[in-house]
Residue frames as qw, qx, qy, qz and C-alpha x, y, z in Angstrom:
[[0.273, -0.942, 0.183, 0.065, 299.94, 69.32, 211.26],
 [0.719, -0.374, 0.445, 0.380, 303.01, 66.98, 210.81],
 [0.657, 0.535, 0.347, 0.402, 303.02, 67.62, 207.04],
 [0.073, 0.967, 0.005, 0.246, 303.61, 71.39, 207.51],
 [0.543, -0.746, 0.342, 0.178, 306.57, 70.66, 209.85],
 [0.742, -0.053, 0.535, 0.400, 308.33, 68.62, 207.11],
 [0.516, 0.796, 0.311, 0.056, 307.31, 70.88, 204.20],
 [0.076, 0.961, -0.256, -0.065, 309.99, 73.54, 204.58],
 [0.543, -0.483, 0.661, 0.187, 312.59, 70.91, 205.23],
 [0.727, 0.292, 0.596, 0.179, 311.69, 69.16, 202.07],
 [0.417, 0.901, 0.100, 0.068, 311.76, 72.33, 200.03],
 [0.207, -0.844, 0.481, 0.115, 315.27, 73.04, 201.27],
 [0.682, -0.129, 0.708, 0.133, 316.26, 69.56, 200.33],
 [0.657, 0.581, 0.463, 0.125, 314.76, 69.89, 196.99],
 [0.245, 0.966, -0.076, -0.019, 316.35, 73.15, 196.27],
 [0.406, -0.653, 0.614, 0.180, 319.71, 71.89, 197.35],
 [0.674, 0.114, 0.691, 0.235, 319.40, 69.00, 194.92],
 [0.524, 0.791, 0.299, 0.099, 318.40, 71.36, 192.21],
 [0.020, -0.938, 0.331, 0.099, 321.35, 73.70, 192.75],
 [0.562, -0.410, 0.684, 0.219, 323.54, 70.72, 192.81],
 [0.669, 0.390, 0.585, 0.240, 322.23, 69.42, 189.56],
 [0.323, 0.945, 0.049, 0.001, 322.59, 72.99, 188.00],
 [0.250, -0.771, 0.565, 0.157, 326.33, 72.93, 189.11],
 [0.684, -0.040, 0.693, 0.225, 326.77, 69.44, 187.56],
 [0.589, 0.698, 0.392, 0.111, 325.20, 70.61, 184.23],
 [0.154, 0.966, -0.204, -0.049, 327.38, 73.78, 184.12],
 [0.499, -0.568, 0.626, 0.190, 330.39, 71.71, 184.95],
 [0.688, 0.212, 0.672, 0.175, 329.55, 69.19, 182.04],
 [0.462, 0.858, 0.221, 0.048, 328.91, 71.97, 179.56],
 [0.092, -0.881, 0.437, 0.152, 332.36, 73.68, 180.35],
 [0.546, -0.339, 0.734, 0.220, 334.10, 70.31, 180.02],
 [0.654, 0.548, 0.520, 0.035, 332.23, 69.67, 176.76],
 [0.341, 0.940, 0.001, -0.004, 333.30, 73.00, 175.31],
 [0.328, -0.749, 0.553, 0.160, 336.84, 72.34, 176.34],
 [0.634, -0.028, 0.752, 0.178, 336.84, 69.01, 174.59],
 [0.565, 0.735, 0.373, 0.018, 335.21, 70.43, 171.46],
 [0.126, 0.930, -0.289, -0.188, 337.89, 73.04, 171.14],
 [0.361, -0.531, 0.743, 0.189, 340.43, 70.18, 170.85],
 [0.691, 0.343, 0.635, 0.039, 338.55, 68.32, 168.19],
 [0.258, -0.230, 0.436, 0.831, 340.13, 69.34, 164.71],
 [0.004, 0.447, 0.693, 0.565, 336.78, 69.22, 162.69],
 [0.174, -0.073, 0.172, -0.967, 334.42, 71.87, 162.99],
 [0.747, -0.049, -0.176, -0.639, 331.41, 69.69, 162.05],
 [0.269, -0.223, 0.919, -0.183, 330.70, 66.50, 163.74],
 [0.625, 0.052, -0.529, -0.572, 328.69, 63.89, 161.75],
 [0.521, -0.202, 0.662, -0.499, 326.41, 61.75, 163.95],
 [0.093, -0.050, -0.967, -0.234, 325.36, 58.16, 163.24],
 [0.474, -0.370, -0.412, -0.685, 321.70, 57.53, 163.07],
 [0.636, -0.361, -0.649, 0.209, 321.88, 55.53, 166.29],
 [0.332, -0.214, -0.337, 0.855, 323.39, 58.61, 168.08],
 [0.196, -0.254, -0.277, -0.906, 320.72, 60.84, 166.45],
 [0.610, -0.427, -0.554, -0.372, 317.96, 58.73, 167.87],
 [0.565, -0.346, -0.552, 0.506, 319.62, 58.63, 171.35],
 [0.135, -0.047, -0.143, 0.979, 319.74, 62.48, 171.39],
 [0.396, -0.291, -0.414, -0.766, 316.13, 62.65, 170.26],
 [0.654, -0.424, -0.627, 0.007, 315.21, 60.32, 173.08],
 [0.528, -0.289, -0.413, 0.683, 317.16, 62.04, 175.71],
 [0.061, 0.064, 0.050, 0.995, 316.21, 65.51, 174.51],
 [0.465, -0.478, -0.490, -0.561, 312.53, 64.75, 174.61],
 [0.621, -0.477, -0.552, 0.285, 313.01, 63.82, 178.32],
 [0.354, -0.146, -0.198, 0.902, 314.80, 67.17, 179.00],
 [0.081, 0.806, 0.559, -0.173, 312.06, 69.26, 177.48],
 [0.308, 0.925, 0.142, 0.174, 312.14, 72.98, 176.58],
 [0.418, -0.836, 0.284, 0.213, 315.30, 73.52, 178.62],
 [0.850, 0.089, 0.378, 0.357, 317.19, 71.61, 175.93],
 [0.459, 0.825, 0.097, 0.315, 317.74, 74.81, 173.91],
 [0.175, -0.913, 0.334, -0.154, 320.16, 76.16, 176.58],
 [0.768, -0.411, 0.490, -0.017, 321.75, 72.70, 177.03],
 [0.874, 0.336, 0.275, 0.220, 322.49, 71.24, 173.57],
 [0.137, -0.828, 0.381, 0.389, 325.96, 71.84, 172.23],
 [0.552, -0.139, 0.718, 0.401, 326.89, 69.11, 169.81],
 [0.229, 0.461, 0.632, 0.580, 324.40, 70.27, 167.20],
 [0.137, -0.129, 0.053, -0.981, 322.62, 73.48, 166.73],
 [0.382, 0.237, 0.702, -0.552, 319.13, 73.49, 168.33],
 [0.629, 0.433, -0.005, -0.646, 317.51, 74.12, 164.99],
 [0.372, 0.317, -0.845, -0.215, 319.21, 70.95, 163.56],
 [0.089, 0.052, 0.906, -0.411, 317.72, 69.12, 166.57],
 [0.488, 0.407, 0.354, -0.686, 314.21, 70.53, 165.70],
 [0.549, 0.436, -0.484, -0.524, 314.61, 69.45, 162.07],
 [0.168, 0.138, -0.976, 0.026, 315.47, 65.90, 163.26],
 [0.322, 0.226, 0.708, -0.587, 312.21, 65.99, 165.26],
 [0.535, 0.482, -0.051, -0.692, 310.32, 67.13, 162.32],
 [0.461, 0.389, -0.738, -0.303, 311.79, 64.41, 160.09],
 [0.005, -0.039, 0.964, -0.262, 311.02, 61.78, 162.70],
 [0.408, 0.348, 0.506, -0.676, 307.35, 62.91, 163.07],
 [0.600, 0.489, -0.214, -0.595, 306.84, 63.00, 159.24],
 [0.897, 0.014, 0.438, 0.051, 308.61, 59.61, 158.74],
 [0.566, 0.802, -0.189, -0.012, 310.78, 61.23, 156.14],
 [0.889, -0.137, 0.058, 0.432, 314.21, 59.75, 155.63],
 [0.134, -0.868, 0.194, 0.436, 316.99, 62.41, 155.84],
 [0.701, 0.684, -0.199, 0.037, 319.06, 63.03, 152.59],
 [0.880, -0.145, 0.040, 0.451, 322.44, 61.62, 152.40],
 [0.072, -0.937, 0.145, 0.311, 325.19, 64.15, 152.72],
 [0.473, -0.438, 0.570, 0.510, 328.02, 64.67, 150.36],
 [0.292, 0.419, -0.525, -0.680, 328.58, 64.42, 146.67],
 [0.927, 0.170, 0.126, -0.310, 326.44, 61.84, 144.62],
 [0.713, -0.266, 0.600, 0.247, 328.33, 58.78, 143.51],
 [0.127, 0.505, -0.553, -0.651, 329.93, 58.62, 140.14],
 [0.847, 0.250, 0.017, -0.469, 327.80, 56.75, 137.62],
 [0.784, -0.223, 0.563, 0.136, 328.77, 53.09, 137.04],
 [0.737, 0.600, 0.204, 0.234, 329.27, 53.72, 133.25],
 [0.098, 0.936, -0.302, 0.150, 331.64, 56.56, 134.03],
 [0.557, -0.588, 0.586, -0.014, 333.67, 54.32, 136.44],
 [0.851, 0.141, 0.483, 0.150, 333.81, 51.53, 133.93],
 [0.522, 0.837, 0.038, 0.159, 334.81, 54.02, 131.19],
 [0.100, -0.890, 0.421, -0.145, 337.69, 55.27, 133.31],
 [0.714, -0.375, 0.590, 0.036, 338.91, 51.82, 134.14],
 [0.826, 0.401, 0.360, 0.167, 338.88, 50.93, 130.63],
 [0.337, 0.905, -0.171, 0.196, 340.95, 53.94, 129.55],
 [0.360, -0.775, 0.512, -0.086, 343.39, 53.27, 132.27],
 [0.820, -0.101, 0.552, 0.111, 343.85, 49.59, 131.33],
 [0.747, 0.587, 0.232, 0.211, 344.26, 50.53, 127.58],
 [0.309, 0.874, -0.140, 0.347, 346.63, 53.50, 128.08],
 [0.734, -0.085, -0.434, 0.515, 348.35, 52.75, 131.34],
 [0.045, -0.564, 0.074, -0.821, 347.37, 56.19, 132.51],
 [0.180, -0.273, -0.740, 0.588, 346.53, 56.90, 136.27],
 [0.020, -0.734, -0.668, 0.121, 343.48, 58.63, 137.43],
 [0.118, -0.795, -0.099, 0.586, 344.89, 61.98, 137.62],
 [0.131, -0.263, 0.573, 0.765, 346.24, 62.02, 134.10],
 [0.061, 0.461, 0.817, 0.340, 342.79, 60.71, 132.76],
 [0.064, -0.812, -0.472, 0.338, 341.06, 63.57, 134.74],
 [0.156, -0.604, 0.197, 0.756, 343.31, 66.18, 133.00],
 [0.240, -0.037, 0.770, 0.590, 342.78, 64.75, 129.62]]
């Protein structure tokens, strides 16, 4: 009998806590959006350590993460999960490095002619 007396009270407390958490999340999302508008770059590159942390925390959030995640697109997050499960290492971004022979040739031309990189590039 005592359990039924406290059950509605606990339900009210639990719903208040949930509503408060929802307000916290809404506040933090809005704050995050305001800060993101001030970041000059449109794209943010995360370090592997930061990706692992997001994957860990996102796993704890569960399906609600789709509405919560803002730093990367949800599809990007899902791709990270697939890569983690398959054990595949992600590809490096950016242009491939200039071949060592090409670098040596450019340095040799510069030393012999006294030209700079931009003049060698045009020639």
